[in-house]
C-alpha positions in Angstrom: -0.3 -0.1 0.2 1.4 3.2 -1.3 1.4 5.3 1.9 0.9 8.5 -0.1 -1.7 7.9 -1.2 -2.8 6.5 2.2 -1.7 10.5 3.1 -4.2 11.8 0.0 -7.4 10.1 0.9 -6.6 11.5 4.5 -6.9 15.4 3.0 -9.5 14.3 0.6 -11.3 12.8 3.8 -10.5 16.0 6.2 -11.4 18.9 3.5 -13.9 17.0 2.0 -12.7 18.1 -1.7 -10.6 16.5 -4.1 -10.2 19.8 -5.6 -9.1 21.4 -2.1 -7.1 18.2 -1.4 -5.4 19.1 -4.6 -4.4 22.6 -3.8 -2.9 22.0 -0.5 -1.0 19.2 -1.3 0.4 21.3 -4.9 -1.3 18.5 -7.0 -3.5 18.4 -9.7 -6.9 16.9 -9.3 -6.6 14.2 -11.9 -3.4 12.7 -9.5 -5.7 13.0 -6.7 -8.3 11.4 -8.5 -5.8 9.0 -9.4 -4.5 8.1 -6.1 -7.9 7.6 -4.5 -8.9 5.5 -6.9 -5.4 3.2 -6.7 -6.4 3.2 -2.9 -10.1 1.6 -3.7 -8.8 -0.8 -5.8 -6.1 -2.1 -3.6 -8.4 -2.3 -0.5 -11.5 -3.7 -2.7 -14.7 -1.1 -1.6 -15.3 2.1 -2.4 -13.9 5.3 0.1 -16.3 8.0 -1.2 -20.1 8.5 -2.3 -20.0 11.0 -5.3 -22.9 12.6 -5.9 -22.5 15.7 -8.4 -19.9 18.1 -7.4 -20.3 16.6 -3.3 -18.4 13.7 -1.9 -19.0 12.3 1.0 -17.0 9.1 3.3 -19.0 5.7 2.7 -19.6 3.4 5.8 -16.1 1.3 4.6 -14.2 4.4 4.4 -15.3 5.9 7.8 -14.1 2.6 9.3 -11.2 3.0 7.2 -10.2 6.7 7.9 -9.8 5.7 11.2 -6.6 3.1 10.0 -5.4 5.5 8.1 -4.7 8.1 10.5 -3.5 5.5 12.5 -0.8 4.2 9.2 0.4 7.8 9.1 0.8 7.9 13.1 3.5 5.3 13.2 5.3 6.1 9.8 5.8 9.3 11.4 6.8 7.9 14.6 9.3 5.5 12.8 10.8 7.9 10.9 11.6 10.3 14.6 13.3 7.4 15.8 16.5 7.6 16.6 17.1 10.7 15.8 17.5 13.9 17.8 16.0 17.2 18.2 18.8 18.9 16.3 18.3 16.5 13.8 14.4 16.9 13.4 13.3 18.3 10.6 10.1 19.7 9.3 7.6 22.1 10.1 5.4 22.7 13.3 2.2 25.2 12.8 0.9 26.5 16.1 -2.6 28.3 16.2 -2.5 30.9 19.0 -4.7 33.7 20.6 -2.7 37.0 20.1 -2.7 37.7 23.9 -1.0 34.7 24.0 1.5 35.3 21.3 3.1 38.2 23.0 2.8 37.3 26.1 3.8 33.6 26.4 5.1 32.6 22.9 7.1 34.7 22.0 9.2 34.3 25.5 9.2 31.0 24.6 10.6 30.7 20.8 13.8 31.6 21.5 14.1 28.8 23.1 12.4 26.6 21.2 14.4 27.4 17.8 17.7 26.5 20.4 16.9 23.2 21.0 14.7 22.9 17.4 17.0 24.1 15.2 16.0 22.5 11.9 12.2 22.9 13.3 10.5 25.9 11.1 7.7 27.4 13.2 4.9 28.9 11.5 2.2 31.1 14.2 -1.4 31.3 13.6 -3.5 33.9 15.0 -6.7 34.4 15.1 -10.2 33.7 16.9 -10.3 30.0 18.8 -13.5 29.2 17.4 -11.7 29.5 14.0 -8.3 27.9 15.2 -10.2 24.9 16.5 -11.9 24.4 12.9 -8.2 24.7 11.4 -6.8 22.0 14.0 -9.9 19.8 13.1 -9.1 20.3 9.0 -5.1 19.4 9.9 -4.2 23.0 8.8 -2.7 23.4 12.0 -0.6 20.7 14.4 -1.3 22.4 17.9 -3.1 25.1 19.5 -2.8 27.3 22.5 -6.1 29.5 23.3 -9.1 29.5 25.7 -12.3 27.7 24.9 -14.8 26.0 26.7 -14.0 22.6 26.7 -17.4 21.3 25.2 -15.5 22.9 21.7 -12.9 20.3 21.8 -14.8 17.0 20.0 -12.1 15.0 18.3 -9.2 17.0 20.1 -7.0 15.9 23.0 -5.9 18.7 25.8 -2.4 18.1 26.4 -2.3 21.2 28.7 -4.6 23.3 30.6 -4.4 26.5 33.3 -6.3 28.3 35.5 -6.4 32.3 33.8 -7.4 35.6 35.7 -8.9 37.9 34.0 -8.7 41.4 36.0 -10.6 44.8 35.7 -7.6 47.7 34.7 -7.3 51.2 33.9 -4.9 53.8 33.8 -4.1 54.9 37.6 -5.0 58.3 37.1 -9.1 57.0 36.7 -11.4 57.6 39.3 -11.4 53.9 39.2 -8.3 53.4 40.3 -8.6 55.3 43.9 -10.9 53.3 45.8 -12.5 49.7 45.9 -15.9 50.2 44.1 -19.0 48.3 44.2 -20.5 45.9 41.3 -22.9 48.5 40.3 -20.2 51.5 40.5 -18.3 49.0 38.6 -20.8 48.5 35.7 -21.7 52.2 35.5 -18.2 52.8 33.8 -17.3 53.1 30.1 -15.4 49.8 28.9 -12.6 49.1 26.3 -14.0 45.4 25.3 -13.0 42.6 23.0 -14.4 41.5 20.5 -18.2 40.4 21.3 -17.2 36.7 19.9 -14.1 36.6 22.6 -14.4 35.2 26.2 -13.9 37.9 27.9 -16.2 40.3 26.6 -18.8 37.1 27.2 -17.7 37.3 31.2 -18.3 41.0 31.3 -21.8 40.7 29.5 -23.0 38.3 31.8 -21.7 40.3 35.1 -23.4 43.2 33.8 -26.7 41.4 33.2 -26.4 40.1 37.2 -26.3 43.2 38.1 -29.0 44.8 36.2 -26.9 46.6 34.1 -26.2 48.0 30.5 -22.4 47.6 29.4 -21.9 51.1 28.3 -18.8 50.1 25.6 -17.0 53.2 24.6 -14.2 51.1 22.4 -14.2 47.4 20.7 -11.2 46.3 19.3 -9.7 43.2 18.2 -6.7 43.0 20.6 -5.9 43.3 24.3 -2.4 44.7 23.5 -4.4 47.8 21.1 -7.5 47.7 24.4 -4.5 48.0 27.3 -2.9 50.9 25.3 -5.8 52.9 25.2 -6.3 52.3 28.9 -3.5 54.1 29.8 -4.8 56.8 28.0 -7.6 56.6 30.3 -10.3 55.9 27.9 -12.2 53.3 29.8 -12.1 50.4 32.1 -10.7 47.1 30.7 -11.5 43.7 31.5 -8.5 41.2 30.4 -6.1 37.9 31.1 -3.8 39.4 34.1 -1.0 37.8 31.8 -1.8 39.9 29.2 -0.8 43.6 31.2 1.6 42.4 33.4 4.3 44.5 32.2 1.9 47.2 32.7 1.0 46.6 36.1 4.6 46.1 37.1 5.7 49.4 34.8 2.6 51.1 36.6 1.2 52.5 33.3 -2.1 50.4 34.4 -3.4 49.7 37.7 -5.3 46.8 38.9 -9.0 47.8 39.7 -10.5 46.7 43.5 -14.2 45.7 43.3 -16.7 43.8 45.3 -17.3 41.1 42.6 -15.6 36.9 42.5 -12.5 36.4 41.1 -13.3 35.7 37.9 -11.5 33.3 34.6 -10.9 30.4 32.3 -9.1 28.1 31.4 -6.5 28.3 28.9 -5.3 25.1 26.5 -2.7 23.5 24.6 -4.5 21.1 22.1 -3.7 18.4 19.5 -6.2 16.4 17.1 -6.4 13.0 18.9 -6.1 11.4 16.0 -2.1 12.9 15.1 0.8 11.3 16.6 2.4 14.0 19.2 5.9 14.6 17.4 8.9 15.6 20.1 8.3 19.0 18.6 4.8 19.1 19.6 5.7 17.4 23.4 8.6 20.1 23.6 6.6 22.8 23.1 4.0 22.0 25.4 6.6 21.2 28.1 8.6 24.7 27.8 5.1 26.7 28.3 4.4 24.5 31.5 8.0 24.8 32.7 7.6 28.8 32.4 3.6 29.0 33.2 2.9 25.8 35.3 -0.1 24.5 34.5 -1.6 20.8 34.2 0.0 17.9 31.8 -1.8 15.6 30.2 
């Protein structure tokens, strides 16, 4: 059995398209079609139902997909045997949220490149939901984001850590001068992340709980821009504490004392359940755990 035909089958199954698979693998579509036909002939059963321009896995195809993943994991594992970290080659595609990229990943990359010098690292930022979908379709090798665990179908968690979300503002803002009640805080003007984000969702729920409507002065899809605007006195920000630790240390932002229980979520490192965890994947997760201790799975 030609392993390249198996790789092509997996790619077509993940993308549900011969055309997209050909584009991603830099093949012409006729090559993909030929490889699938060769595999079907060798196996003795059809892998896809073809109805018009749409394709879907047959029952036998779905069963073979699990075997195909096992085959590819075994091949990848065999190729890495007896290789030292410096001898490893390839590309590590990491999806990460913007706040974690600047606050965590940027500090780890130099150490990672020193240890895995021949691994090319590709960093892809975006919204958690979009990144999860890219991980599920094998466009990413691993993911470092915050997302409710219920969204992790077909994925496994390598690491998790509780994260605090705090209220911050300019040191000269009136909210920084004394402890506020929840009602007083919710009467303030806020600089917020996109409404689909976790921080906004938690903040919105808090406002509803205290019978308030959020007064949003600025909505911007960047935690670091939010921090910059908060420094300028444009409102209060509700952000992960790791994303503003340097501002707090420098005294350019102040954490607001408020009569509300501590808020937070879990950050996770994820990979697909059918992907073999290469030394680069596990090494990257271990480096993050070393600087931000959490729970390794």
